[in-house]
C-alpha positions in Angstrom: 217.9 28.3 -4.9 214.6 30.0 -4.0 214.4 33.9 -5.3 213.4 34.9 -1.7 216.8 33.4 -0.4 218.6 34.5 -3.3 217.4 38.5 -2.3 218.9 38.1 0.3 222.3 37.9 -0.5 224.3 41.3 -0.7 226.6 41.9 -3.6 229.7 40.1 -3.8 227.8 38.2 -0.1 228.5 34.3 0.1 226.2 31.7 0.7 226.9 30.1 4.0 225.0 26.8 4.5 224.2 25.0 7.7 223.2 21.0 7.0 223.1 18.0 9.3 221.2 15.3 10.4 217.8 16.0 12.0 218.0 17.3 16.1 221.8 18.1 15.9 221.7 21.7 16.8 222.0 23.2 13.6 219.8 26.4 15.0 221.4 27.3 17.7 224.5 27.9 15.5 222.1 29.9 13.7 221.3 31.9 16.6 225.1 32.3 17.0 226.1 33.3 13.8 223.5 35.6 12.9 222.2 36.9 16.2 218.6 35.5 15.1 216.3 33.9 17.0 214.6 30.6 15.5 213.0 27.3 17.1 215.8 25.5 18.7 213.6 22.1 19.3 214.5 18.6 20.6 212.6 16.4 17.7 213.1 15.8 14.5 211.0 17.8 11.8 211.5 21.4 14.0 212.9 23.4 10.7 210.6 23.2 8.2 211.1 26.5 6.6 214.3 28.4 5.8 215.6 30.8 8.2 218.0 33.5 6.7 220.5 36.0 8.3 223.8 37.6 8.1 227.3 37.1 8.6 230.3 39.4 8.2 228.4 40.2 5.5 227.2 37.0 3.8 224.2 35.4 4.2 223.6 32.5 6.6 221.1 29.6 5.4 219.6 27.1 8.0 218.6 23.7 6.3 216.1 21.5 7.0 217.8 18.4 8.9 218.2 15.4 6.5 220.2 12.0 6.2 221.0 12.6 3.0 219.9 14.7 -0.4 217.5 13.4 -3.1 214.2 13.6 -4.2 212.8 11.4 -1.4 211.3 14.1 0.5 210.6 17.7 0.2 213.0 18.6 3.3 215.7 16.8 0.8 215.0 18.2 -2.6 215.1 21.9 -0.2 218.2 21.1 1.5 220.0 19.4 -2.0 219.5 22.7 -4.3 220.7 24.7 -0.9 223.8 23.1 -0.9 224.4 23.0 -4.5 224.3 26.6 -4.4 226.2 27.0 -1.8 229.8 28.4 -1.0 230.3 27.5 2.1 228.8 24.1 4.2 228.8 24.4 7.9 227.7 20.3 8.4 226.8 19.9 11.7 227.6 16.4 13.3 226.0 15.0 16.1 229.2 13.2 17.8 227.3 10.5 19.9 226.1 9.5 16.5 229.3 10.5 14.0 229.1 7.0 12.4 225.2 8.1 11.2 226.0 11.4 10.2 229.5 10.5 8.5 226.9 9.7 5.9 225.7 12.9 5.0 228.8 15.0 5.5 230.6 12.3 2.6 228.2 12.9 0.4 228.5 16.7 0.5 232.5 16.1 0.6 231.7 14.1 -2.9 229.7 17.1 -4.5 232.7 18.9 -4.2 231.6 21.7 -1.8 234.3 23.7 0.2 233.0 22.6 4.0 234.0 22.1 7.2 233.1 20.0 10.0 231.3 21.4 13.7 231.8 18.1 16.0 228.6 19.7 18.1 227.5 17.6 21.8 231.0 16.8 21.9 230.3 17.0 26.3 227.4 14.0 25.4 230.0 12.0 24.1 232.4 12.5 26.9 229.1 11.1 29.1 229.0 8.7 26.8 232.4 7.1 27.3 233.8 8.2 23.8 237.1 9.9 23.2 237.3 11.5 19.6 240.3 12.2 17.6 239.2 15.2 15.5 242.7 15.6 14.1 242.9 12.9 12.3 239.0 12.9 11.1 240.6 16.6 9.7 243.5 14.3 8.0 241.0 11.3 7.0 238.1 14.3 5.2 241.0 16.5 3.9 238.8 19.2 5.8 238.7 21.1 9.1 236.9 20.3 12.0 235.9 21.9 15.1 234.4 20.1 18.5 231.9 22.1 20.1 229.0 22.6 22.3 226.5 25.0 21.0 224.2 25.4 23.5 227.5 26.6 25.7 228.7 28.5 23.2 231.8 26.2 23.8 233.9 26.4 20.3 232.0 28.9 18.5 234.6 31.2 18.6 236.7 28.4 16.9 234.1 27.6 14.5 234.0 31.8 13.6 237.9 31.8 12.6 238.2 28.6 10.2 234.3 29.1 8.7 235.8 30.8 6.2 238.9 28.0 5.8 236.3 25.6 4.6 237.8 23.5 1.6 236.4 20.5 -0.5 237.1 17.3 0.9 238.9 14.2 -0.2 236.9 12.4 -2.8 237.9 8.5 -3.9 239.8 8.4 -7.3 237.1 5.9 -8.4 234.3 7.8 -7.9 235.9 10.7 -9.4 236.5 8.9 -12.7 232.9 8.1 -12.6 231.5 11.4 -12.5 233.7 12.5 -14.9 232.4 9.7 -17.3 228.5 11.9 -16.6 228.3 13.8 -20.3 226.5 17.3 -18.4 227.5 21.1 -18.6 226.3 21.0 -14.5 228.6 21.2 -11.6 230.6 18.1 -9.6 227.6 18.2 -7.0 224.6 18.1 -10.3 227.1 15.3 -12.3 227.0 12.9 -9.1 223.4 13.1 -8.3 222.8 12.1 -11.7 225.2 9.3 -11.2 223.0 8.2 -8.3 219.7 8.4 -10.5 218.7 11.4 -8.9 215.4 12.2 -11.3 214.8 15.9 -10.8 218.6 17.2 -11.1 218.7 14.5 -14.1 215.5 16.9 -16.0 216.8 19.9 -14.7 220.5 18.9 -16.8 219.2 17.2 -19.5 220.9 14.1 -19.0 219.7 10.6 -18.2 219.7 9.3 -14.2 222.0 7.1 -13.8 221.9 3.8 -12.1 224.8 3.9 -9.5 223.1 4.6 -6.3 223.0 1.3 -5.1 227.0 0.7 -5.4 227.6 4.6 -4.4 225.3 4.3 -1.7 226.9 1.3 -0.2 230.7 2.5 -1.0 229.7 5.9 1.5 228.3 3.8 4.2 231.6 1.4 4.4 233.6 4.3 4.1 231.6 6.4 6.9 231.7 3.1 9.1 235.8 3.1 8.6 236.6 6.7 9.3 234.0 6.2 12.3 235.9 3.3 13.7 239.1 5.0 12.9 238.7 8.0 15.1 236.1 6.9 18.2 237.6 5.6 21.4 235.2 3.8 23.6 235.9 4.5 27.2 233.0 2.9 29.0 229.6 4.4 28.9 228.8 6.5 32.0 225.2 5.5 33.3 223.3 8.5 34.6 220.1 9.7 35.8 219.3 11.0 32.4 219.9 7.4 30.9 217.6 5.9 33.5 215.2 8.2 33.5 215.0 8.3 29.8 214.7 4.4 29.3 211.8 4.4 31.7 209.8 7.1 29.9 209.9 4.5 26.9 208.2 1.7 29.4 204.5 1.6 29.2 205.0 0.8 33.5 206.8 3.7 34.2 206.5 5.8 30.9 202.4 6.1 31.2 202.7 7.2 35.4 205.6 9.6 34.5 203.2 11.1 31.1 200.1 11.5 33.8 202.7 13.3 35.9 203.7 15.5 33.5 200.2 16.3 32.6 199.3 17.1 36.2 202.3 19.5 36.4 201.0 21.3 33.2 197.4 21.8 34.7 198.8 22.7 37.9 201.2 25.5 36.5 199.1 26.7 33.4 195.4 26.0 34.7 196.3 26.7 38.4 199.5 29.5 38.4 199.0 31.4 34.8 194.7 31.0 34.4 194.0 32.2 37.8 196.6 34.1 39.7 198.6 35.9 37.1 195.1 36.4 34.9 193.6 37.6 38.5 196.1 40.2 38.4 196.3 41.0 34.8 192.6 41.4 34.6 191.2 42.9 37.9 194.0 45.1 38.6 196.0 46.2 34.9 193.1 45.9 32.7 190.1 47.3 35.7 191.1 51.0 34.6 191.6 50.7 31.0 188.0 50.0 29.8 187.1 53.2 31.5 190.1 55.8 30.7 189.1 54.3 26.9 185.7 54.8 27.2 185.4 58.1 28.3 188.1 59.0 26.2 186.3 58.4 23.5 182.8 58.9 24.1 184.5 62.9 25.5 185.2 63.1 21.4 183.2 62.1 19.6 180.0 61.2 21.8 179.2 59.0 24.2 176.0 57.6 22.2 177.5 57.9 18.3 177.7 54.9 15.9 181.7 55.4 16.3 182.0 55.6 20.3 179.7 52.0 19.7 182.1 50.6 17.3 185.6 51.6 18.9 184.4 51.1 22.7 181.6 49.3 22.9 181.2 46.1 24.4 182.0 44.7 20.9 185.0 47.6 20.3 188.0 47.3 18.5 189.5 49.8 21.5 188.2 47.6 24.2 187.2 44.3 24.1 190.5 43.3 21.8 193.0 45.1 23.8 191.7 43.5 27.5 191.0 40.0 25.8 194.9 39.7 24.0 196.7 41.6 26.8 194.6 40.8 30.2 193.9 37.4 29.0 195.3 35.7 26.7 198.6 37.2 27.0 199.1 35.3 30.3 197.8 32.3 29.0 199.2 31.6 26.0 202.7 32.4 27.6 202.4 29.6 29.9 201.0 27.1 27.2 204.4 27.9 25.1 206.7 27.9 28.1 205.3 24.5 28.9 205.6 23.2 24.9 209.4 24.5 25.1 210.5 22.6 27.8 209.0 19.8 26.6 210.8 20.1 23.2 213.9 21.5 24.3 214.1 18.0 26.9 214.0 15.7 24.6 210.9 13.9 25.7 208.3 14.7 23.0 210.0 12.0 20.6 209.8 9.3 23.9 205.9 10.5 24.0 205.6 9.6 20.7 207.5 6.2 21.2 204.9 5.3 23.9 202.1 6.1 22.8 202.9 4.4 19.1 201.1 1.5 19.5 198.2 3.3 20.7 198.0 5.9 17.9 198.1 2.6 15.8 194.4 2.4 16.5 194.2 5.0 15.3 195.4 4.6 11.8 198.6 6.6 13.1 202.2 5.6 14.0 203.6 7.7 17.3 205.0 10.0 15.4 201.5 11.6 14.3 201.7 12.4 18.6 204.2 15.6 17.4 201.2 17.1 15.1 198.4 16.4 18.1 200.9 17.8 20.5 201.7 21.0 18.5 197.9 21.5 17.7 197.8 22.3 21.8 199.5 25.1 20.6 198.3 26.1 17.1 196.5 23.9 14.9 197.0 25.6 12.1 200.8 25.3 12.6 199.9 22.0 13.9 197.6 21.4 10.3 200.6 21.9 7.9 203.1 19.9 10.4 200.7 17.1 9.3 203.4 16.9 5.8 205.6 15.2 8.4 203.1 12.0 8.3 204.2 9.3 5.6 201.1 8.9 3.8 198.0 10.9 2.2 196.1 8.1 4.6 197.6 9.5 7.9 197.1 13.1 6.6 193.8 13.0 6.3 193.3 11.5 9.6 195.7 13.8 11.7 193.7 16.9 10.3 190.5 15.5 11.0 191.3 14.8 14.1 192.8 18.7 15.3 190.1 20.6 13.6 187.6 18.5 15.4 188.7 17.8 18.8 192.5 19.3 19.3 192.1 22.7 21.5 195.1 25.5 20.6 197.0 26.9 23.2 194.9 30.4 24.0 191.5 28.2 23.6 193.0 26.1 26.4 193.9 28.1 28.9 190.9 29.7 28.6 189.1 25.9 29.1 191.3 25.6 32.4 190.6 28.8 33.5 186.7 28.0 33.1 187.3 24.6 34.3 188.8 26.0 37.7 185.3 27.5 38.4 183.3 24.4 37.8 185.5 22.2 39.6 187.8 18.7 38.5 184.3 17.0 38.2 184.0 18.9 35.0 187.0 19.0 33.7 187.5 15.1 34.5 184.3 14.9 32.5 185.3 17.1 29.7 188.5 15.4 29.6 186.6 11.9 29.2 184.1 12.7 26.6 186.7 15.0 24.4 189.0 11.4 24.5 186.3 9.7 24.0 185.0 11.1 20.8 188.9 11.6 19.6 189.3 7.8 19.9 185.8 6.6 18.3 186.7 9.0 15.6 190.3 8.2 14.7 189.2 4.7 15.6 186.7 4.6 13.0 188.7 6.4 10.3 191.9 4.1 10.5 189.6 1.5 10.1 187.6 2.1 7.5 190.0 4.6 5.5 192.1 3.1 2.4 195.5 2.1 3.8 197.8 0.9 6.2 199.7 3.2 9.0 203.0 3.3 8.4 206.1 2.0 10.7 206.9 4.6 13.4 210.8 5.5 12.4 212.0 8.3 14.9 215.3 9.6 16.4 215.7 9.4 20.4 217.5 12.3 21.1 219.6 12.4 24.6 217.8 13.6 27.5 218.5 17.1 28.6 217.8 19.6 30.7 216.7 22.5 29.2 218.7 25.9 28.7 216.3 28.8 30.3 217.9 31.2 27.7 216.5 29.1 24.6 213.1 28.1 26.2 212.1 31.6 27.9 213.5 33.0 24.8 211.4 30.2 22.3 208.5 31.0 24.2 208.2 34.7 24.3 208.8 34.8 20.7 206.3 32.1 19.7 203.9 34.5 22.2 205.1 38.2 20.7 204.1 36.1 17.4 200.7 35.2 18.5 199.5 38.0 19.9 201.1 40.1 16.4 198.9 37.3 14.4 195.9 37.5 16.8 195.6 41.5 16.9 194.1 41.9 13.1 192.0 39.2 13.5 190.8 40.0 17.2 190.1 43.2 15.5 188.1 42.5 12.6 186.1 40.0 14.7 185.0 42.7 17.3 184.3 45.4 14.4 182.2 43.0 12.6 180.3 42.6 15.6 180.0 45.9 16.3 179.0 46.5 13.3 176.1 43.8 13.3 175.0 45.3 16.6 174.7 48.8 15.5 173.2 47.8 12.4 170.8 45.3 14.6 172.1 42.5 12.7 173.4 40.6 15.7 169.7 40.3 17.4 168.9 38.6 13.6 172.0 35.9 13.8 170.8 35.3 17.5 167.4 34.2 16.3 168.3 32.8 12.8 170.9 30.4 15.5 167.8 30.2 18.1 167.0 26.6 16.8 170.3 26.0 17.6 171.6 27.7 20.4 168.1 27.9 22.4 166.4 24.9 21.2 169.2 22.3 20.7 171.8 23.1 22.8 169.5 24.4 25.4 171.6 28.2 26.1 170.9 31.6 26.2 170.3 33.3 22.8 173.3 35.9 23.6 175.5 32.5 23.9 175.4 32.9 19.2 178.0 35.5 19.7 180.6 33.0 21.2 180.1 30.8 18.0 180.3 34.1 15.6 183.3 35.0 17.2 185.1 31.9 17.5 184.1 31.0 13.7 186.4 33.7 13.6 189.3 32.8 15.8 188.3 30.1 18.3 189.4 31.7 21.6 187.9 35.1 20.7 184.8 32.9 21.1 185.7 31.1 23.6 186.9 33.8 25.9 183.5 35.5 25.1 182.4 32.3 27.9 183.8 33.9 30.9 181.6 37.3 30.1 178.4 35.2 30.6 176.9 33.8 33.8 175.5 30.8 33.0 174.7 27.4 34.8 177.7 25.3 34.9 175.8 22.9 32.6 175.5 25.7 30.1 179.5 26.8 30.3 180.4 22.8 30.0 178.1 22.2 26.8 179.5 26.1 25.8 182.9 24.7 25.9 182.9 21.2 24.5 180.7 22.3 21.4 183.3 25.1 20.5 186.0 22.8 21.5 184.3 20.5 18.8 184.3 23.2 15.9 187.5 24.2 13.3 189.6 26.2 15.8 189.5 29.3 13.2 189.4 31.0 10.0 193.1 30.8 9.5 192.8 27.0 9.9 190.6 26.7 7.5 192.3 27.9 5.3 194.7 25.7 5.9 192.7 22.6 5.1 191.3 24.0 2.4 194.7 24.2 1.3 196.1 20.9 2.4 193.1 18.5 1.7 191.8 20.8 -1.5 188.5 22.6 -1.6 185.9 19.4 -2.5 187.8 17.3 1.0 188.5 20.3 2.8 184.6 21.9 2.8 183.0 18.9 2.9 185.2 17.6 6.3 184.2 21.7 7.6 180.9 20.8 7.1 180.8 17.6 8.5 183.1 18.7 12.0 180.1 21.8 12.5 177.6 18.9 12.3 179.0 16.6 14.7 179.6 19.5 17.2 176.5 20.8 17.3 175.0 17.2 17.1 177.0 16.3 20.1 176.4 19.4 21.9 173.3 18.7 21.8 173.4 15.2 23.5 175.1 15.7 25.9 173.4 18.3 27.4 170.5 15.9 27.6 173.1 13.0 29.0 173.9 16.3 31.4 170.2 17.1 32.6 169.1 13.5 32.5 172.1 12.4 35.1 171.5 15.4 37.6 169.6 15.8 40.0 168.3 18.6 42.2 171.1 20.4 40.7 173.9 18.0 41.8 175.7 15.9 38.7 175.7 11.6 39.5 179.2 12.0 37.8 179.8 8.4 38.5 176.9 7.4 36.5 177.6 9.5 33.4 180.4 8.5 33.1 180.2 4.6 33.5 177.7 5.0 31.2 180.1 7.3 28.7 182.7 4.7 29.0 180.1 1.8 27.7 178.8 3.9 25.0 182.4 4.2 23.7 183.5 0.8 24.3 179.9 -0.5 22.0 180.6 2.1 19.6 184.4 0.8 18.9 183.1 -2.9 19.0 180.5 -2.8 16.2 183.5 -1.3 14.6 185.4 -4.4 14.3 182.4 -6.5 12.9 183.7 -4.8 10.0 186.9 -5.6 8.4 189.7 -3.0 8.0 189.9 -1.7 4.3 193.1 -2.1 2.1 194.2 0.0 -1.0 
């Protein structure tokens, strides 16, 4: 087990491990046992890190969702090693998909680890017309079984009472005989994995990998099916509104209108309510008194014209600009975005979006599962780049990271974008969406067509459609917002300090002059716009927020927002890209993205000027021109054959 986890275990404490398939509610059990909060998302791949907490002096460990333990994926390797070192395993099982989930239960039992089973989502099984005999399941498996509905805390008290009654389950005698013949000094779980041919465990124990995987898996699958058939009684499925709505979300004829309706609701909530009503209150009522007080206080202590006063309370002051942007502007905007994301996650809608757009993403060299990192990118591109590890091939990870870094605005920037376009009007917002969509579609199509390899088929589980629980999605949104503010504070302060020092040293004007060929001559923007790109290189939303303090023409505001969106999000994202793709490929990707961003920005401003008459934008003809240009590029791309490995 990882040293960091071992260090959390008190003397004499036991390791209680939560294990189960993806999307069975392990994180809800972790919260109930430890009182700590971790993400409770309703789509596969949520738990990427290992969460640890305390319960009765023991340590509780939440593992990634897996369908089995082996060396086939990083998640399975992590879960395998934690289970092998566990004192107690709490196996959370989705009662609705009992036959599927029992395979992992059987494997843990075969490993000889003390185990207790929590039959979760029992209420959904009843709605599906399923009656479960959990008493018979206890007898067949030889272990304690508890019926639960974790989100409503049903059965949690009984689980806490029985958790220390966990014990090894019943194992087929023929399998035990095979395990006993494995020549190794390792424990029974490791001997089983050696028998199944696990290369990592075999090497660790100095044994030769076995060849019994297929026969053991077949027998285990048959036993799981047999047990499920004995304890499940079908009483007739109740077709509710959630079932019908879930099916409608998957059909293109109804799914895409529902998706458009959802996106409109997101805009109204974030772009109108949070970006205008709430921000107007925080900026114009709360923060309007803050800066003068700080400037007066710092000026009286250090002198109004001193260098330190400029650094702390000047235009880019650490105590003024940082706090005003973080608390007055970004806090409500980011909270709104994370609130929307939490509701979509907990409702079970995200996997349905993945299924709906799978065919469309196939043209970009991705399968529908890539919609999860792409959607996460609207929360945090850095986090989304890390989550591309979920994608099945290096080719798909390369494409996804490039698209995320190139044209997906993070939550804070997207909220500011909505605030800016709320002032510019809906035409500019539609134009922004069209251009960004055209760029991402064209770039993804070209990468998907000319990068070697093929797109893997989508294999994803569709959880039941659920009504999100306010106590979970509100807590999730607030936790993510708090973590964002905590992470952003030093970066914002560092960016403000850097700019203040440049201003005091007279270097800021030098950088503006250096960037003048790009900002003034190429992008047709005022020289001070260089500040936006300088701060945007540190943190994208830091640069985007600065635009709201500048007074420019609508075309100039539009060009700045588009160009900034297309640059690499921030230092954190840059570091992750270099880490995930390697220094050579990562640096090349960074340079290409910045070059394309400024090139597209310059082309866009010339198009806007060409399609403007007397200050009015001729939007219909510009829209037609962009669509035709995108179609021409995509059409030309099809003349060359797709590269395969």
